[in-house]
C-alpha positions as CSV (number, residue, x, y, z in Angstrom):
1,M,42.3,37.0,-41.1
2,L,39.0,37.6,-39.0
3,V,39.0,41.1,-39.6
4,Y,38.3,40.4,-43.4
5,F,35.5,37.7,-43.1
6,F,33.6,39.1,-40.1
7,S,33.4,43.0,-41.5
8,I,31.3,41.3,-44.6
9,C,28.8,40.5,-41.8
10,Y,27.8,43.7,-42.0
11,Y,27.0,43.9,-45.6
12,I,25.9,40.5,-46.3
13,N,24.2,37.1,-44.2
14,M,27.9,35.3,-44.0
15,Q,27.7,31.8,-43.6
16,I,29.7,30.0,-41.3
17,C,30.4,25.8,-41.3
18,F,31.2,23.7,-38.3
19,V,33.1,21.0,-40.2
20,C,34.1,17.5,-38.1
21,T,34.6,13.6,-39.1
22,G,31.0,12.4,-38.7
23,N,28.6,15.4,-37.5
24,T,28.1,13.5,-34.5
25,C,29.4,15.4,-31.8
26,R,31.6,17.9,-31.7
27,S,30.4,20.3,-35.4
28,P,26.6,20.1,-34.4
29,F,27.9,20.9,-30.9
30,A,29.8,23.9,-31.9
31,E,26.7,25.0,-34.3
32,K,24.0,25.1,-32.0
33,L,26.3,27.0,-29.1
34,F,27.7,29.3,-31.6
35,K,24.2,30.0,-32.8
36,K,23.3,30.6,-29.0
37,M,26.0,32.7,-28.1
38,L,25.5,35.1,-31.4
39,K,22.3,35.4,-30.5
40,E,23.3,36.3,-27.0
41,N,25.3,38.9,-27.9
42,G,22.8,40.9,-30.9
43,L,25.6,39.7,-33.7
44,L,23.5,39.5,-36.3
45,G,24.3,38.6,-39.7
46,I,25.7,34.8,-39.5
47,S,24.4,31.8,-40.4
48,V,25.8,29.1,-39.0
49,S,25.4,25.6,-39.7
50,S,27.5,21.9,-39.6
51,C,28.6,19.2,-41.6
52,G,31.3,16.0,-41.3
53,V,33.7,15.0,-44.0
54,N,33.1,11.0,-43.4
55,I,29.3,10.5,-42.2
56,V,28.0,7.2,-41.9
57,S,25.2,6.7,-43.5
58,G,22.2,7.0,-41.3
59,S,23.5,8.3,-38.5
60,K,22.3,11.1,-36.1
61,T,23.5,13.7,-33.6
62,S,24.8,11.6,-30.5
63,Q,22.7,11.2,-27.8
64,E,26.0,12.7,-25.3
65,T,25.9,15.7,-27.2
66,I,22.0,16.3,-27.0
67,D,22.8,15.8,-23.3
68,I,25.7,17.9,-23.1
69,L,23.8,20.4,-25.4
70,K,21.1,20.6,-22.2
71,T,23.7,21.8,-19.9
72,Y,24.5,24.9,-21.6
73,G,20.8,25.8,-21.9
74,I,20.5,24.2,-25.2
75,N,17.2,22.3,-26.0
76,F,17.9,19.6,-29.2
77,K,16.6,16.7,-30.1
78,G,19.3,16.2,-32.8
79,K,19.6,16.2,-36.4
80,K,21.2,13.4,-39.4
81,A,24.7,13.6,-39.6
82,Q,25.1,16.1,-43.0
83,K,27.6,15.5,-45.3
84,L,30.0,17.8,-47.3
85,T,28.7,18.8,-50.4
86,K,29.3,20.9,-54.1
87,N,26.2,23.2,-52.6
88,K,27.7,23.3,-49.0
89,L,31.4,24.3,-50.1
90,A,29.7,26.7,-53.0
91,S,27.4,28.8,-50.4
92,T,29.4,29.0,-47.5
93,H,32.3,32.0,-46.7
94,L,34.2,30.8,-43.7
95,F,35.1,26.4,-42.8
96,I,35.5,26.2,-39.5
97,T,36.9,22.5,-39.1
98,M,38.0,21.0,-35.3
99,T,41.2,19.5,-36.1
100,K,44.0,20.8,-38.3
101,D,44.1,17.9,-40.3
102,L,40.4,18.2,-41.3
103,K,41.1,21.2,-43.4
104,V,42.4,19.2,-46.3
105,F,39.0,17.4,-46.9
106,V,37.2,20.7,-47.3
107,P,38.3,22.2,-50.6
108,A,37.7,25.7,-50.1
109,K,39.7,29.2,-49.9
110,N,38.7,30.1,-46.5
111,V,39.0,27.0,-44.4
112,Y,40.4,27.5,-40.8
113,S,40.5,25.2,-37.4
114,L,38.8,26.2,-34.8
115,G,42.0,26.3,-32.6
116,E,44.0,28.1,-35.5
117,L,41.2,31.0,-35.3
118,A,41.1,31.2,-31.4
119,G,44.6,30.5,-30.6
120,G,44.5,26.8,-28.9
121,E,45.0,23.0,-29.9
122,D,43.0,20.9,-32.2
123,V,39.3,20.1,-30.5
124,V,39.5,16.4,-28.9
125,D,36.8,13.8,-30.8
126,P,34.9,12.6,-27.7
127,Y,33.4,9.7,-30.4
128,G,33.2,6.8,-28.2
129,S,34.2,8.0,-25.2
130,D,32.4,8.4,-22.1
131,F,30.5,11.5,-20.9
132,V,33.1,13.1,-19.1
133,G,35.1,13.0,-22.7
134,Y,32.0,14.6,-24.2
135,E,32.6,17.5,-20.7
136,Y,36.3,18.3,-22.1
137,M,35.4,18.4,-25.9
138,A,32.0,20.8,-24.4
139,K,34.4,23.3,-22.4
140,Q,37.0,23.3,-25.3
141,I,34.5,24.5,-28.0
142,C,33.0,26.5,-25.2
143,E,36.1,28.2,-24.3
144,Y,37.2,28.8,-28.2
145,L,33.8,30.0,-29.1
146,K,34.3,32.9,-26.6
147,V,37.2,33.9,-28.1
148,L,35.5,34.2,-31.3
149,I,32.8,36.0,-30.1
150,Y,35.7,38.3,-28.6
151,K,36.9,39.3,-31.7
152,I,33.6,39.5,-33.5
153,K,32.2,42.0,-31.5
154,N,35.6,44.2,-31.5
155,I,35.7,43.9,-35.3
156,K,31.9,45.1,-35.3
157,E,32.5,47.2,-32.7
158,M,35.4,49.1,-35.3
159,Q,33.2,49.3,-38.2
């Protein structure tokens, strides 16, 4: 499955969207860290965004997520939570959810959980927890994204 998706990056600007519940913790963290990892690894042709399936009106990236991103060398002031829209569904090639359960809320053909793609578990939701909970989420996402980067690099090298 990954071979197909990432092999088309060679020909088009592939759109990937990370999806969580509220778009305040996990998906914005994954979005920003994945962008950084793609750039550091010289992987071009992949655009990354994030959204939520059940956002609270007026919500934005949590301060804990902003703070944890800083520990990964990413300066991010946060953003208004983005809801999954028809436009996003039409313009995105691959949706990566934070849990298997969230996949049912993304009515698209190419939807996988991050854990599935990386061979791991669902990403824990730190919402409402202390900083330690956010650190755990960050380490989990970081490890899974490293696996994705490795797979993408191997696919690109085969082309």
